[in-house]
C-alpha positions, 0 to 999 in steps of 0.5 A: 647950068652947074659947074662942068667938070664931075664925072659921073658916079654910080650911087645908091639912093636912099629912100629916106626923104630927109638923106643927109650925110650918111655914115654907118652906125657905131655902138649903138648902146654907147652913142645913144647911152642916156649919160651921153646924151645928156652931156652932149645935151647940156654942155655949152659951145666952149665944151663941145670938142667937136662938130663931129661928135655932136653929129654923130649924136644928131645921126638916127641909129635906125637910118643914119641920117640926121635927125631934124624934129621932132626928135623922139626918145626913149625912157632910158634915153635912146633917140631915134627920127619921126620917119623911122619911130612910125616903121619900129612901131613904137619901139626902142631899136636899142632897148625895146622899150616902148617909145610912147611921144617923149621929145628929146627937146635938148638935143634939138636945141643943140643942132639949132646952134651949129652951122654945117658946110653943105653936103656938096662942098666936095662938088664946089658950094662953099657955103655954110648953113644953120643945121636947120636952114641946111637941108633946104639949101640942099634941095636948091643947091646949084652943086646938086647933082643931076641923076640920069635922063636915061628912062629904058632903065633903072641908071642911078648914075649922078652927075653935071650937065657936061657928064651926063651928056657922055653918059647918055652917049657912051653908056646908053648910046643915045642919039644926039642930033644938033639943032631946034627943030625935028622930024622924027619915026618912030616903028612897031611892026607888033604894037602889043610888044610895046605895053609900058615900053620905052623908045630910046631917049634922043637928046637934041643940042639947042641954044647951047643947051640939051632936051631931052624927047620921051616918046613910050607907050603905058596903060592910062587907067585901061586905055592904051597911050602913048605920050611924047614931052620934052625935058630940059637938061638943067634947072626949073627956071631955066626951063622955063626960059624954053617952049616948044611944040609937038605935032603927030598926023596922018590921013588928012588929021593931025594932034599939036601939043605946046608947052614948057619942057619940065627939069631933069630935077622932075623924074621921067615917071612924074613927067610922064604921070602927069600927062604933061605933053602930047597924049595920043590914044592907040585908035588914033595912032594906028589910025595915022599910022594907015595900013592895017592897023596893026604896025605902028608908024608914027611920025612926031615933027617938033619945034623948040624956041626960046621965050623973049 
């Protein structure tokens, strides 16, 4: 479990996969002028005044993220990252000249000489990494905050596990239960109202850790189905230490599922779309519910245990 004490906060996520050390773009002509780029590229370690100035040179003028090879440049020396090169339709965002396929090898070599702190240093990470190794570390850094696991709304809160538990309880009014076995009933008067709907998340405290039970309706191709699955509030390595089972039934029939809870590092949508859980076709769910086959009344029983 990540160290406690980090307060949940609302953040806006970047759509860029290599998101890193964001800062607003300054005067692009000044920052990307050929003379400044050349000076930075041909200056030795002893002549570089600070890492901050070099980091500024390595910021893409379009997305303001740090650039990684291949770093592209136009004939005038203006640089940008490979992701943004595809987005600007091969036209330099600074001077509008055609970009072509010129690599800025000098700037790539300057980047290779840098050592930078982890972006999660303010959250407690003490380590320093080579420029090209930093991003790989940050993807698995134990101080990296978790995203809110609530699936009923687009929540952008992040934090460590204790703060997210409080966030779920106070902001989303999620039910909290103690114990490693459970029986939950899901009832809906009109099943046609629940297409792609999500029931409120339930959190279980078990073995001193927290697990999120999801149950929802969605379309699998053309077929309406329900899915139930468990996610672990922690990293994947810890999630693999546990197993869980789910069971649903009625009228003398039942379906069972046994699996390993997925870490909340995997988004709710990723787990759902991978079908890694108990899948219940609607017709069978209504059969389990009995009655006039118009009302949903499902009881999901489950158990969590630790792998020895």
